[in-house]
C-alpha angles and dihedrals in degrees: 000000000000126000088247087064097044098046097067091052092048093050094045099045094033094048094048093045090051093049089049097048089041088062093055091042098051096046091047089052090048090057090045094247110159110245112206101179138013106193134179103204132007133259130035117009114255098185138335148139140227125238119177111320096336129081112213111203146171111221134202102250112064093198097112137311141243146210113221116208131194112261098019094126113060092201090067113064120222120255109250092248090059096051108135095020098074117115099233088046091066123094115266094252090056091050089048092053090047091052091046093051095080097052092039090056087049089055096043098046092069088060089060091042094052090044091056093045094049093041091052094055108110097166134039144164109292115247090244124129113245100175136002116215109227117245094019125113095265092057092045090049090052100253112160135194110272093033113135116215108219103168136020121183088346095305121123110240120218102164137026090244090066090070094067094062090064102030105045099054094043109065110166096008118114114244130200112232128181117200134184116228124172091340096310131106117232127191115220134183113214131178115202114230119239106251127176115226116194134194133159090276106046150335119244136184109228135170119258128178100183108248129134123194094214113085120230121256113248096256111148140199123217114220097215150286119324093038121117093245093051092046091051093054101259116143137197111274095027111142111224113227101168138012118195090343093308119118117234126203110179136039091248091055092049098048090047096049093043092052093045091050092047092049091053086064098220124115115264137184124243127193116204138174116233128193116235124192119240117182116225107176109291090348127087107209118201111223115190112228123190113241123189119202139173116227114207111195094193122059103239091212102049101020089228119137112247123221111255092228102202129129139154114303090220098113097038115108111246100180135016122195110234110249094012126134088258092054093047089053090055099255112149137174108294097029111138112225110217112170144350115219089345094307108126116237116230100173141006088256087064087055093054093045093049098047092046088054094050096052109169095347116111116245141188111251117190115207139176126223126175088350095306125110126215135164123241128194110229132188117184121235114253117227126182115214134165115261101220095196094052095031095226135097118267133189117237128183125222132193097191096219123113133193146134126114130293109249124228124221115278121239115265121209139176115269126202124246107267110181096175092049092046090053089048093051092044091054091045095047091048093050094047093049093044092051094047093047091048090052089047092054090048090053090045091052092047093048095250089119117045116247089227086084092068112102135202135204094303090059094046087052091051094046092047097049092043094050090049090055089053090058139258098296091054090045092054092047088053090047090053091048095052090043090056088047091051093047093049096045093050088054091063110114094246119135113253092028120092090254089060093053089046090053095044089050089048090053092048090054090054097044092041091220133072123265117258119268090243092053089050094050092049092048091051093048092052091047094048089050092049090051093046090052091048092052094048092051091046093051090045088054089052094054095048093043096051104026111030105028093092 
């Protein structure tokens, strides 16, 4: 186990333990409670120093930390000079706030982390439309690939991610958008569609307009025989590289240049990349080969202009799994999907949405092969797999056909330093993550999420080292996530946890007298037993997950 693996774990756990205990420490100091020890870790002291009345130490077992205050143990009387400064001498509301300090700091700390992450961003994905999803609000409003979004609801837009803050929370509400196209500014009204987004925690209704920052690769579909493209030798799923000697990068460029050349009526040359199968044992490797063709817009025999016959390759099947429902129905690579149960398909997203709704129910799939349409009856294959979140088997249905267009890298541009926006985003991100984790803990306690998802020290080590390899920004995101987890878990009303102390103080405030010593001892014994059981199960999960999961 190298130091490069240990260091991220030490920084992550040590940092979060320090933040937690600092919360208890500062609130206790604010109430003039005497703090005897501030320790990172438990057990024997490794090193430390004393400053004033407090000893600051690093202890052997890095499983947490503690702040030891005078008068915490009722069996040990306070020295006369510390009278009035003992923890148990304080009013219940002060003890409640001291206990709350640790979890509160764990929930405040991510705000600072996210602020640093957002403020440090010097580059971001440009607010330029790469693709417009057919049938979605952006397409209906007239947005086009290449449009640059400069304003949304009166706010200057510097990065593509800025759009989500306005679009996601406003499904069904008209928004004013200003785009820049060919040097001109155009005002648009766009109403985000209501879309359900689901994850293991919750299902939310959010706004979506149907734009993607990544341009589509220039992969084409050929409508059928008799067209200029087909007669020239172009085929569906060819990737256009050059048109008339000019290099093309995106699908939009390819379609525009092909149409322009075809409209001119003169023959022109097209260079395309075509996948050729190469068997390698059980695998079929696709090797691209350059194909050069000459497109002739006018039939030399009849003198009539041919249809170009080229469209986006979006709805052409690029891969079929052997033995799948699609293969058994006769769908092959290059098949054009047209409609499902009579509903026209506009994008591969439509295909995925429709097939998920159908489940195991047979449906009519209209396809086009060599220019001819026919309708197939398809029943998706049922497959049972373990839902790791819920901890039970579930049935999923698969078609076994894949399509859509490869996406190209989106443009990245410098962004200005925006401290107020960074602060707003930090608060919003912290709230969103806190709410989701709280819901997750609730579902875990009610059995809606399997306890096998709970991890122990091995998982923390694994998460920390992987996050460190992803870079400092991802590491800080992970640190914020675990800090929120730590803060919320400590608020659970379990004796020996901070939440237990908060509950106990609340009961005392209502009863107007302290709980009996026997009640406290029993509560602590129960809480300790619960924590030990949790640790044992978490470590068992780690062992199963990392050593016996195959």
